[in-house]
DSSP file (Angstrom, degrees, kcal/mol; ACC not computed):
  #  RESIDUE AA STRUCTURE BP1 BP2  ACC     N-H-->O    O-->H-N    N-H-->O    O-->H-N    TCO  KAPPA ALPHA  PHI   PSI    X-CA   Y-CA   Z-CA
    1    1 A X              0   0    0      0, 0.0     2,-0.7     0, 0.0     3,-0.0   0.000 360.0 360.0 360.0 123.3  -24.6  -71.8  -59.5
    2    2 A X    >   -     0   0    0      1,-0.1     3,-1.7    76,-0.1    78,-0.1  -0.910 360.0-161.2-105.1 112.5  -24.7  -69.3  -62.4
    3    3 A X  T 3  S+     0   0    0     -2,-0.7    77,-0.1    76,-0.6    -1,-0.1   0.644  88.6  59.1 -64.0 -17.7  -27.0  -70.4  -65.2
    4    4 A X  T 3  S-     0   0    0      1,-0.3    -1,-0.3    75,-0.1     2,-0.2   0.450 103.2-131.9 -89.9  -3.0  -25.3  -68.1  -67.6
    5    5 A X    <   +     0   0    0     -3,-1.7    -1,-0.3     2,-0.1     2,-0.1  -0.523  62.0   4.1  88.3-160.5  -21.9  -69.7  -67.3
    6    6 A X  S    S-     0   0    0     -2,-0.2     2,-0.7    -3,-0.1    -3,-0.0  -0.365  74.1-123.4 -65.3 137.5  -18.6  -67.8  -66.8
    7    7 A X        +     0   0    0      1,-0.2     3,-0.2    -2,-0.1    -1,-0.1  -0.771  36.7 167.3 -85.9 114.3  -19.0  -64.0  -66.4
    8    8 A X  S    S+     0   0    0     -2,-0.7     2,-0.6     1,-0.2    -1,-0.2   0.679  72.0  47.1 -99.5 -23.6  -16.9  -62.4  -69.0
    9    9 A X  S    S-     0   0    0      2,-0.1    -1,-0.2     4,-0.0     5,-0.1  -0.854  78.9-170.6-118.6  91.8  -18.4  -58.8  -68.6
   10   10 A X    >   +     0   0    0     -2,-0.6     3,-0.8    -3,-0.2     4,-0.1  -0.291  45.8  12.1 -75.3 169.0  -18.5  -58.0  -64.8
   11   11 A X  G >> S-     0   0    0      1,-0.2     4,-2.4     2,-0.2     3,-1.9  -0.178 122.3 -11.0  73.6-154.6  -20.2  -55.0  -63.3
   12   12 A X  G 34 S+     0   0    0      1,-0.3    -1,-0.2     2,-0.2     4,-0.2   0.729 122.1  71.3 -58.2 -24.5  -22.6  -52.6  -65.0
   13   13 A X  G <4 S+     0   0    0     -3,-0.8    -1,-0.3     1,-0.2    -2,-0.2   0.800 116.0  22.3 -61.4 -27.8  -21.9  -54.0  -68.5
   14   14 A X  T <4 S+     0   0    0     -3,-1.9     2,-0.3     1,-0.3    -2,-0.2   0.715 140.2   0.8-109.9 -33.0  -23.8  -57.1  -67.6
   15   15 A X     <  -     0   0    0     -4,-2.4    -1,-0.3     1,-0.1    -2,-0.1  -0.864  52.5-147.5-162.0 124.3  -26.1  -56.2  -64.7
   16   16 A X        -     0   0    0     -2,-0.3    -4,-0.1    -4,-0.2    -1,-0.1   0.708  30.5-140.7 -69.3 -19.7  -26.6  -52.8  -63.0
   17   17 A X        -     0   0    0      1,-0.2     2,-0.1    -6,-0.1    -1,-0.1   0.851  28.0-176.6  67.9  33.3  -27.3  -54.4  -59.6
   18   18 A X        -     0   0    0      1,-0.1    20,-0.2    23,-0.1    -1,-0.2  -0.379  14.4-168.5 -68.3 138.6  -30.0  -52.0  -58.7
   19   19 A X        -     0   0    0     18,-0.1    19,-0.5    -2,-0.1    -1,-0.1   0.827  21.8-149.8 -99.2 -39.3  -31.3  -52.5  -55.2
   20   20 A X        -     0   0    0      1,-0.1    18,-0.1    17,-0.1    21,-0.0   0.234  15.0-149.0  80.2 150.3  -34.5  -50.3  -55.1
   21   21 A X  S    S+     0   0    0      2,-0.0     3,-0.1     3,-0.0    -1,-0.1   0.367  84.6  56.4-129.9  -2.7  -35.9  -48.6  -52.2
   22   22 A X     >  +     0   0    0      1,-0.1     4,-2.4     2,-0.1     5,-0.2  -0.078  57.7 129.5-126.2  33.8  -39.7  -48.5  -52.9
   23   23 A X  H  > S+     0   0    0      1,-0.2     4,-0.5     2,-0.2     5,-0.2   0.901  78.9  42.7 -61.4 -42.3  -40.7  -52.2  -53.5
   24   24 A X  H >4>S+     0   0    0      1,-0.2     5,-2.4     2,-0.2     3,-0.9   0.943 117.0  44.4 -70.8 -49.8  -43.6  -52.2  -51.1
   25   25 A X  H 345S+     0   0    0      1,-0.2    -2,-0.2     3,-0.2    -1,-0.2   0.798 112.5  54.2 -68.3 -28.7  -45.1  -48.8  -52.1
   26   26 A X  H 3<5S+     0   0    0     -4,-2.4   110,-2.1   109,-0.2   111,-0.5   0.641 120.9  28.1 -75.9 -14.0  -44.6  -49.6  -55.8
   27   27 A X  T <<5S-     0   0    0     -3,-0.9   110,-0.3    -4,-0.5    -3,-0.1   0.583 130.2 -29.7-113.9 -97.2  -46.6  -52.9  -55.4
   28   28 A X  T > 5S-     0   0    0      4,-0.2     3,-1.8    -5,-0.2    -3,-0.2   0.228  72.2-114.6-122.0  15.3  -49.3  -53.6  -52.9
   29   29 A X  T 3 <S-     0   0    0     -5,-2.4    -4,-0.2     1,-0.3    -5,-0.1   0.812  80.2 -48.7  59.4  33.9  -48.4  -51.5  -49.9
   30   30 A X  T 3  S+     0   0    0     -6,-0.3    -1,-0.3     2,-0.3    -5,-0.1   0.364 116.2 108.1  88.0  -2.1  -47.8  -54.4  -47.6
   31   31 A X  S <  S+     0   0    0     -3,-1.8     2,-0.3    -7,-0.2    -2,-0.1   0.921  80.8  31.0 -66.8 -44.8  -51.0  -56.3  -48.5
   32   32 A X  S    S-     0   0    0     -8,-0.1    -2,-0.3     1,-0.1    -4,-0.2  -0.777  90.4 -96.3-121.6 158.2  -49.3  -59.1  -50.5
   33   33 A X        -     0   0    0     -2,-0.3     2,-0.3     2,-0.0    -1,-0.1  -0.396  37.4-159.7 -70.4 147.6  -46.0  -60.8  -50.4
   34   34 A X        -     0   0    0     -2,-0.1   -10,-0.1     1,-0.1   -11,-0.0  -0.939  24.2-126.0-128.0 153.6  -43.3  -59.6  -52.8
   35   35 A X        -     0   0    0     -2,-0.3     3,-0.1     2,-0.2    -1,-0.1   0.752  47.6-116.3 -71.3 -24.9  -40.1  -61.3  -54.1
   36   36 A X  S    S+     0   0    0      1,-0.3     2,-0.5    12,-0.1   -13,-0.1   0.282  75.1 119.4 106.3 -11.2  -37.9  -58.6  -53.0
   37   37 A X        -     0   0    0     11,-0.1    -1,-0.3    10,-0.1    -2,-0.2  -0.775  58.9-130.1 -92.9 129.3  -36.5  -57.3  -56.3
   38   38 A X        -     0   0    0     -2,-0.5   -18,-0.1   -19,-0.5    10,-0.1  -0.316   9.8-155.7 -71.2 157.7  -37.2  -53.8  -57.2
   39   39 A X    >   +     0   0    0     10,-0.1     3,-1.8     9,-0.1    10,-0.1   0.852  60.7  92.4 -97.0 -44.8  -38.6  -52.9  -60.7
   40   40 A X  T 3  S+     0   0    0      1,-0.3     3,-0.1    91,-0.1   -18,-0.1  -0.233  91.1  23.1 -65.4 140.9  -37.6  -49.3  -61.5
   41   41 A X  T 3  S+     0   0    0      1,-0.3     2,-0.4    87,-0.0    -1,-0.3   0.304 100.9 106.3  85.6  -5.2  -34.4  -49.0  -63.4
   42   42 A X    <   -     0   0    0     -3,-1.8    -1,-0.3     4,-0.1     2,-0.1  -0.834  65.8-131.5-110.2 144.9  -34.6  -52.4  -64.9
   43   43 A X    >   -     0   0    0     -2,-0.4     3,-2.0    -3,-0.1     7,-0.3  -0.383  39.0 -95.5 -84.1 169.9  -35.5  -53.3  -68.4
   44   44 A X  T 3  S+     0   0    0     79,-0.3     6,-0.2     1,-0.3    74,-0.1   0.630 116.1  74.8 -69.7 -10.8  -38.1  -56.1  -69.0
   45   45 A X  T 3  S+     0   0    0      5,-0.1     2,-0.7     4,-0.1    -1,-0.3   0.671  79.2  85.6 -70.7 -13.3  -35.6  -58.8  -69.4
   46   46 A X  S X> S-     0   0    0     -3,-2.0     4,-1.9     1,-0.1     3,-1.6  -0.802  74.5-149.3 -89.7 118.5  -35.1  -58.7  -65.7
   47   47 A X  H 3>>S+     0   0    0     -2,-0.7     4,-0.7     1,-0.3     5,-0.5   0.584  89.6  77.3 -67.6 -10.1  -37.7  -60.9  -64.1
   48   48 A X  H 345S+     0   0    0      3,-0.2     4,-0.3     2,-0.1    -1,-0.3   0.903 113.3  24.3 -61.3 -37.8  -37.8  -58.8  -61.0
   49   49 A X  H <>5S+     0   0    0     -3,-1.6     4,-2.0    -6,-0.3     3,-0.2   0.927 130.2  39.2 -89.9 -63.5  -39.9  -56.4  -63.2
   50   50 A X  H  X5S+     0   0    0     -4,-1.9     4,-2.4    -7,-0.3    -3,-0.2   0.878 115.3  53.6 -62.6 -38.5  -41.4  -58.6  -65.9
   51   51 A X  H  X5S+     0   0    0     -4,-0.7     4,-2.3    -5,-0.2    -1,-0.2   0.877 108.2  50.0 -63.1 -38.8  -42.1  -61.5  -63.6
   52   52 A X  H  ><S+     0   0    0     -5,-0.5     4,-1.9    -4,-0.3    -1,-0.2   0.864 111.0  48.8 -66.9 -36.5  -44.0  -59.3  -61.2
   53   53 A X  H  X S+     0   0    0     -4,-2.0     4,-2.5     2,-0.2    -2,-0.2   0.869 111.4  49.6 -65.3 -39.2  -46.0  -57.9  -64.0
   54   54 A X  H  X S+     0   0    0     -4,-2.4     4,-2.5     2,-0.2    -2,-0.2   0.906 109.7  50.9 -67.0 -41.7  -46.8  -61.4  -65.3
   55   55 A X  H  X S+     0   0    0     -4,-2.3     4,-2.8     2,-0.2     5,-0.2   0.907 111.9  48.1 -61.9 -43.1  -47.8  -62.6  -61.8
   56   56 A X  H  X S+     0   0    0     -4,-1.9     4,-2.9     2,-0.2     5,-0.3   0.947 111.3  50.0 -58.3 -52.1  -50.1  -59.6  -61.4
   57   57 A X  H  X S+     0   0    0     -4,-2.5     4,-2.1     1,-0.2    -2,-0.2   0.909 113.9  45.1 -57.9 -44.5  -51.7  -60.2  -64.9
   58   58 A X  H  X S+     0   0    0     -4,-2.5     4,-2.0     2,-0.2    -2,-0.2   0.934 114.2  47.6 -67.6 -45.8  -52.3  -63.9  -64.1
   59   59 A X  H  X S+     0   0    0     -4,-2.8     4,-1.9     1,-0.2    -2,-0.2   0.915 111.6  50.3 -62.3 -41.5  -53.7  -63.3  -60.6
   60   60 A X  H  X S+     0   0    0     -4,-2.9     4,-2.5    -5,-0.2    -1,-0.2   0.898 113.0  47.0 -62.2 -40.4  -56.0  -60.5  -61.9
   61   61 A X  H  X S+     0   0    0     -4,-2.1     4,-2.0    -5,-0.3    -1,-0.2   0.803 106.2  57.2 -74.9 -26.3  -57.3  -62.7  -64.7
   62   62 A X  H  <>S+     0   0    0     -4,-2.0     5,-2.5     2,-0.2     6,-0.8   0.932 115.1  38.3 -64.3 -44.9  -57.9  -65.7  -62.4
   63   63 A X  H ><5S+     0   0    0     -4,-1.9     3,-1.6     3,-0.2    -2,-0.2   0.913 114.8  52.8 -74.4 -40.8  -60.2  -63.6  -60.2
   64   64 A X  H 3<5S+     0   0    0     -4,-2.5    -1,-0.2     1,-0.3    -2,-0.2   0.856 109.4  50.0 -63.7 -36.2  -61.8  -61.7  -63.1
   65   65 A X  T 3<5S-     0   0    0     -4,-2.0    -1,-0.3    -5,-0.2    -2,-0.2   0.248 115.6-118.9 -86.4  16.4  -62.7  -65.1  -64.8
   66   66 A X  T < 5S+     0   0    0     -3,-1.6    -3,-0.2     2,-0.2     3,-0.1   0.788  76.2 129.1  57.3  32.9  -64.2  -66.3  -61.5
   67   67 A X  S   <S-     0   0    0     -5,-2.5    29,-3.7     1,-0.3    30,-1.1   0.738  83.8  -4.2 -86.7 -22.9  -61.9  -69.2  -61.1
   68   68 A X  B     -A   95   0A   0     -6,-0.8    -1,-0.3    27,-0.3    27,-0.2  -0.977  59.9-129.0-159.7 157.8  -61.1  -68.0  -57.5
   69   69 A X  S    S+     0   0    0     25,-0.9     2,-0.3    -2,-0.3    -1,-0.1   0.833  98.9  20.6 -78.3 -33.5  -62.0  -65.0  -55.3
   70   70 A X  S    S-     0   0    0     21,-0.4     2,-0.4    -3,-0.1    -1,-0.2  -0.986  70.3-179.0-134.5 145.4  -58.4  -64.3  -54.4
   71   71 A X        -     0   0    0     -2,-0.3     2,-0.5    -3,-0.1    20,-0.2  -0.969  14.3-174.0-150.2 132.6  -55.2  -65.3  -56.1
   72   72 A X  E     -B   90   0B   0     18,-2.6    18,-2.8    -2,-0.4     2,-0.4  -0.986  18.6-155.3-121.1 118.0  -51.6  -64.9  -55.5
   73   73 A X  E     -B   89   0B   0     -2,-0.5     2,-0.5    16,-0.2    16,-0.2  -0.796   5.2-160.1 -97.4 132.9  -49.4  -66.1  -58.3
   74   74 A X  E     +B   88   0B   0     14,-3.1    14,-2.5    -2,-0.4     2,-0.4  -0.953  11.6 176.7-120.5 123.0  -45.8  -67.2  -57.5
   75   75 A X  E     -B   87   0B   0     -2,-0.5     2,-0.4    12,-0.2    12,-0.2  -0.938   7.2-168.1-118.8 143.7  -43.1  -67.4  -60.2
   76   76 A X  E     +B   86   0B   0     10,-2.1     9,-3.1    -2,-0.4    10,-1.3  -0.998  10.1 172.0-138.1 131.2  -39.5  -68.2  -59.5
   77   77 A X        -     0   0    0     -2,-0.4     2,-0.3     7,-0.3     7,-0.1  -0.861  18.4-147.5-129.9 160.8  -36.6  -67.8  -62.0
   78   78 A X    >   -     0   0    0     -2,-0.3     3,-2.6     5,-0.3   -76,-0.1  -0.949  44.5 -79.2-126.8 154.8  -32.8  -68.1  -61.8
   79   79 A X  T 3  S+     0   0    0     -2,-0.3   -76,-0.6     1,-0.3     3,-0.1  -0.241 118.7  18.3 -54.8 128.0  -30.3  -66.1  -63.8
   80   80 A X  T 3  S+     0   0    0      1,-0.3     2,-0.5   -77,-0.1    -1,-0.3   0.307  94.2 119.5  93.4  -9.3  -30.0  -67.5  -67.3
   81   81 A X    <   -     0   0    0     -3,-2.6    -1,-0.3     1,-0.1    33,-0.1  -0.761  45.4-165.2 -91.0 133.0  -33.3  -69.5  -67.2
   82   82 A X  S    S+     0   0    0     -2,-0.5    32,-2.3    -3,-0.1     2,-0.3   0.757  75.5  46.3 -84.2 -26.0  -35.8  -68.5  -69.8
   83   83 A X  S    S-     0   0    0     30,-0.2    -5,-0.3    31,-0.1    30,-0.2  -0.848  98.4 -93.9-117.6 153.6  -38.7  -70.3  -68.1
   84   84 A X        -     0   0    0     -2,-0.3    -7,-0.3    28,-0.3     3,-0.1  -0.325  18.3-149.9 -63.5 144.0  -39.7  -70.2  -64.4
   85   85 A X  S    S+     0   0    0     -9,-3.1     2,-0.3     1,-0.3    -8,-0.2   0.618  89.7  27.7 -87.1  -9.7  -38.4  -73.0  -62.3
   86   86 A X  E     +B   76   0B   0    -10,-1.3   -10,-2.1     2,-0.0     2,-0.3  -0.974  62.2 173.9-148.5 136.2  -41.5  -72.7  -60.2
   87   87 A X  E     +B   75   0B   0     -2,-0.3     2,-0.3   -12,-0.2   -12,-0.2  -0.940  21.8 148.7-141.6 115.8  -45.0  -71.5  -61.1
   88   88 A X  E     -B   74   0B   0    -14,-2.5   -14,-3.1    -2,-0.3     2,-0.4  -0.926  31.5-141.9-144.1 166.4  -47.8  -71.8  -58.6
   89   89 A X  E     -B   73   0B   0     -2,-0.3     2,-0.5   -16,-0.2   -16,-0.2  -1.000   3.2-158.7-135.4 134.8  -51.0  -70.2  -57.4
   90   90 A X  E     +B   72   0B   0    -18,-2.8   -18,-2.6    -2,-0.4    -2,-0.0  -0.959  13.1 173.1-111.4 126.1  -52.4  -69.6  -53.9
   91   91 A X    >   -     0   0    0     -2,-0.5     3,-2.0   -20,-0.2   -21,-0.4   0.347  40.2-129.5-113.3   6.2  -56.1  -69.1  -53.8
   92   92 A X  T 3  S-     0   0    0      1,-0.3   -21,-0.1     2,-0.1    -2,-0.1   0.813  72.1 -56.2  49.7  37.1  -56.4  -69.1  -50.0
   93   93 A X  T 3  S+     0   0    0    -23,-0.1    -1,-0.3     1,-0.1    -3,-0.0   0.623 118.0 109.3  79.6  12.7  -59.3  -71.7  -50.2
   94   94 A X    <   +     0   0    0     -3,-2.0   -25,-0.9   -24,-0.2    -2,-0.1   0.401  38.9 131.6-101.0   2.6  -61.4  -69.4  -52.5
   95   95 A X  B     -A   68   0A   0    -27,-0.2   -27,-0.3     1,-0.1   -28,-0.1  -0.229  40.3-165.6 -61.7 145.7  -61.0  -71.4  -55.7
   96   96 A X  S    S+     0   0    0    -29,-3.7     2,-0.2     2,-0.1   -28,-0.2   0.526  78.4  28.9-105.8 -15.3  -64.2  -72.1  -57.7
   97   97 A X  S    S-     0   0    0    -30,-1.1     5,-0.0     1,-0.1   -31,-0.0  -0.777 104.4 -69.5-134.8 176.8  -62.5  -74.8  -59.8
   98   98 A X     >  -     0   0    0     -2,-0.2     4,-1.9     1,-0.1    -2,-0.1  -0.277  40.5-117.4 -70.8 160.9  -59.7  -77.2  -59.3
   99   99 A X  H  > S+     0   0    0      1,-0.2     4,-2.9     2,-0.2     5,-0.2   0.829 116.3  58.8 -64.4 -32.3  -56.1  -75.9  -59.0
  100  100 A X  H  > S+     0   0    0      2,-0.2     4,-2.4     1,-0.2    -1,-0.2   0.931 104.3  49.7 -60.0 -44.8  -55.3  -77.9  -62.2
  101  101 A X  H  > S+     0   0    0      2,-0.2     4,-2.3     1,-0.2    -2,-0.2   0.913 111.6  49.8 -62.2 -43.4  -57.9  -76.0  -64.1
  102  102 A X  H  X S+     0   0    0     -4,-1.9     4,-2.7     1,-0.2    -2,-0.2   0.939 111.2  47.2 -60.3 -49.5  -56.4  -72.7  -62.7
  103  103 A X  H  X S+     0   0    0     -4,-2.9     4,-2.1     1,-0.2    -1,-0.2   0.849 110.7  52.2 -67.1 -30.0  -52.9  -73.6  -63.7
  104  104 A X  H  X S+     0   0    0     -4,-2.4     4,-1.4     2,-0.2    -1,-0.2   0.875 109.2  51.2 -67.4 -37.2  -54.1  -74.7  -67.2
  105  105 A X  H  X S+     0   0    0     -4,-2.3     4,-2.5     2,-0.2     3,-0.3   0.937 108.1  52.1 -57.4 -50.4  -55.8  -71.3  -67.5
  106  106 A X  H  X S+     0   0    0     -4,-2.7     4,-1.6     1,-0.2    -2,-0.2   0.930 110.1  47.9 -55.2 -46.9  -52.6  -69.6  -66.5
  107  107 A X  H  < S+     0   0    0     -4,-2.1    -1,-0.2     1,-0.2    -2,-0.2   0.821 111.7  51.6 -65.3 -28.2  -50.6  -71.5  -69.2
  108  108 A X  H  < S+     0   0    0     -4,-1.4    -1,-0.2    -3,-0.3    -2,-0.2   0.893 113.0  41.3 -74.2 -42.6  -53.2  -70.7  -71.7
  109  109 A X  H  < S+     0   0    0     -4,-2.5     2,-0.3     1,-0.2    -2,-0.2   0.716 124.3  19.3 -85.3 -17.7  -53.4  -66.8  -71.2
  110  110 A X     <  -     0   0    0     -4,-1.6     2,-0.7    -5,-0.2    -1,-0.2  -0.905  61.4-139.4-154.4 122.8  -49.6  -66.1  -70.8
  111  111 A X        -     0   0    0     -2,-0.3     9,-0.2     5,-0.3    -4,-0.1  -0.733  20.3-156.9 -77.7 121.0  -46.4  -67.8  -71.6
  112  112 A X        +     0   0    0     -2,-0.7   -28,-0.3     4,-0.2    -1,-0.1   0.215  53.8 116.7 -90.7  15.1  -44.3  -67.1  -68.5
  113  113 A X  S  > S-     0   0    0    -30,-0.2     4,-2.8     1,-0.1   -30,-0.2  -0.464  83.4-107.4 -70.7 158.6  -40.9  -67.6  -70.3
  114  114 A X  H  > S+     0   0    0    -32,-2.3     4,-2.3     1,-0.2     5,-0.2   0.950 122.6  42.4 -56.5 -53.8  -39.0  -64.2  -70.1
  115  115 A X  H  > S+     0   0    0      1,-0.2     4,-2.6     2,-0.2     5,-0.3   0.886 111.5  56.6 -64.4 -38.6  -39.6  -63.6  -73.9
  116  116 A X  H  > S+     0   0    0      1,-0.2     4,-3.2     2,-0.2    -5,-0.3   0.912 109.1  45.8 -58.0 -46.0  -43.2  -64.8  -73.6
  117  117 A X  H  X S+     0   0    0     -4,-2.8     4,-2.4     2,-0.2     6,-0.2   0.914 112.9  49.9 -64.7 -45.0  -43.9  -62.2  -70.9
  118  118 A X  H  <>S+     0   0    0     -4,-2.3     5,-2.3    -5,-0.2     4,-0.5   0.914 119.6  36.4 -62.0 -42.0  -42.2  -59.4  -72.8
  119  119 A X  H  <5S+     0   0    0     -4,-2.6     3,-0.5     3,-0.2    -2,-0.2   0.930 117.8  50.8 -76.9 -46.4  -44.1  -60.2  -76.0
  120  120 A X  H  <5S+     0   0    0     -4,-3.2    -2,-0.2    -5,-0.3    -3,-0.2   0.859 121.9  33.1 -64.3 -37.7  -47.5  -61.2  -74.3
  121  121 A X  T  <5S-     0   0    0     -4,-2.4    -1,-0.2    -5,-0.2    22,-0.2   0.442 106.1-126.5 -99.2  -2.3  -47.5  -58.0  -72.2
  122  122 A X  T > 5 +     0   0    0     -4,-0.5     3,-0.8    -3,-0.5    -3,-0.2   0.937  46.0 164.3  58.5  53.5  -45.8  -55.8  -74.9
  123  123 A X  T 3 < +     0   0    0     -5,-2.3   -79,-0.3     1,-0.2     4,-0.2   0.322  52.1  81.6 -92.5   9.1  -43.2  -54.6  -72.6
  124  124 A X  T 3  S+     0   0    0     -6,-0.4    -1,-0.2    -5,-0.1    -2,-0.1   0.464  71.7 104.5 -87.6  -0.4  -40.7  -53.2  -75.2
  125  125 A X  S <  S-     0   0    0     -3,-0.8     2,-2.0     1,-0.1     3,-0.3  -0.375  90.0-102.4 -74.3 156.5  -42.7  -50.0  -75.4
  126  126 A X  S    S+     0   0    0      1,-0.2    -1,-0.1     2,-0.1    -2,-0.1  -0.512  81.2 121.3 -78.4  75.4  -41.5  -46.7  -73.7
  127  127 A X    >   +     0   0    0     -2,-2.0     3,-0.6    -4,-0.2     4,-0.5   0.440  37.6  91.1-112.9  -3.8  -43.9  -47.0  -70.8
  128  128 A X  G >  S+     0   0    0     -3,-0.3     3,-0.9     1,-0.2     4,-0.4   0.763  73.6  67.2 -77.5 -25.1  -41.7  -47.1  -67.7
  129  129 A X  G >  S+     0   0    0      1,-0.3     3,-1.7     2,-0.2    -1,-0.2   0.908  96.8  58.4 -55.9 -41.1  -41.6  -43.4  -66.9
  130  130 A X  G X  S+     0   0    0     -3,-0.6     3,-1.0     1,-0.3    -1,-0.3   0.756  97.6  60.4 -56.1 -31.2  -45.3  -43.7  -66.1
  131  131 A X  G <  S+     0   0    0     -3,-0.9     4,-0.3    -4,-0.5    -1,-0.3   0.589  83.5  81.4 -80.7  -9.1  -44.5  -46.3  -63.4
  132  132 A X  G <  S+     0   0    0     -3,-1.7     2,-0.4    -4,-0.4    -1,-0.2   0.613  96.0  43.1 -74.5  -8.9  -42.2  -43.9  -61.4
  133  133 A X  S <  S+     0   0    0     -3,-1.0    -1,-0.0     2,-0.2  -107,-0.0  -0.990 117.4  11.4-133.4 147.0  -45.3  -42.3  -59.8
  134  134 A X  S    S-     0   0    0     -2,-0.4    -2,-0.1     2,-0.0    -1,-0.1   0.645 111.4 -86.4  70.0  17.0  -48.4  -43.8  -58.3
  135  135 A X        -     0   0    0     -4,-0.3    -2,-0.2     1,-0.1  -109,-0.2   0.020  37.1 -86.8  78.5 177.0  -47.0  -47.3  -58.3
  136  136 A X  S    S+     0   0    0   -110,-2.1     2,-0.3    -4,-0.1     3,-0.3   0.622  98.2  62.0-100.1 -18.7  -46.9  -50.2  -60.9
  137  137 A X  S    S+     0   0    0   -111,-0.5     3,-0.1  -110,-0.3     8,-0.0  -0.789  86.5  32.2-118.8 157.5  -50.3  -51.8  -60.2
  138  138 A X  S    S+     0   0    0     -2,-0.3     2,-0.5     1,-0.2    -1,-0.2   0.612  80.3 118.9  86.2  12.7  -53.9  -50.9  -60.3
  139  139 A X    >   -     0   0    0     -3,-0.3     3,-2.1     1,-0.1    -1,-0.2  -0.956  56.7-146.1-119.2 117.0  -53.7  -48.5  -63.3
  140  140 A X  T 3  S+     0   0    0     -2,-0.5     5,-0.1     1,-0.3    -1,-0.1   0.646  89.6  71.2 -57.9 -19.7  -55.7  -49.4  -66.4
  141  141 A X  T 3  S+     0   0    0      3,-0.0     2,-0.3     4,-0.0    -1,-0.3   0.675  81.4  88.0 -75.8 -13.1  -53.2  -48.0  -68.9
  142  142 A X  S X  S-     0   0    0     -3,-2.1     3,-1.9     1,-0.1     4,-0.3  -0.676  76.9-134.3 -90.7 142.0  -50.8  -50.8  -68.2
  143  143 A X  G >  S+     0   0    0     -2,-0.3     3,-1.7     1,-0.3    -1,-0.1   0.827 103.7  62.6 -58.2 -36.3  -50.9  -54.1  -70.2
  144  144 A X  G 3  S+     0   0    0      1,-0.3    -1,-0.3   -23,-0.1   -84,-0.2   0.569 100.3  56.4 -73.1  -5.4  -50.5  -56.2  -67.1
  145  145 A X  G <  S+     0   0    0     -3,-1.9    -1,-0.3    -6,-0.2    -2,-0.2   0.450  87.8 101.5 -96.6  -5.3  -53.8  -54.8  -65.8
  146  146 A X  S <  S-     0   0    0     -3,-1.7     2,-0.4    -4,-0.3   -85,-0.1  -0.337  73.6-118.0 -76.5 157.9  -55.8  -55.8  -68.9
  147  147 A X        -     0   0    0     -2,-0.1     2,-0.1   -87,-0.0    -1,-0.1  -0.819  23.5-123.1-100.2 141.1  -58.0  -58.9  -69.0
  148  148 A X              0   0    0     -2,-0.4   -39,-0.1   -91,-0.2   -38,-0.0  -0.426 360.0 360.0 -76.7 156.9  -57.4  -61.8  -71.3
  149  149 A X              0   0    0     -2,-0.1    -1,-0.1   -40,-0.1    -2,-0.0   0.473 360.0 360.0 -71.7 360.0  -60.1  -62.9  -73.7
């Protein structure tokens, strides 16, 4: 099922189809689950990249705001969908408040639509060269590493 309808522009004109080879090293080094889509070479309209950054931002903020000791945020999209078809959080039994409170917090701090992520994390800036070394996460200069107010 193609959410965007009929493909009129096949090939690189519509999607570069990058596969990526450094998914684990670019993320959590095998500690956490990953969706399987590479980030590098993709613009922020591709949720392989922006969705992963959003999930990181949300999980980090859940822990920083002491809603849980551990958090893994899961977002699922399909091509053509602007909003996630699934948004969930796994706290591994470490939550300090109800899951509903955590989900309400997630919705408050970041709009997880594609455009909401791009705007909320300011992803249209020329920042991606910096992600080509030392990974995408754990570096304070990136907006997805910041804490929400």
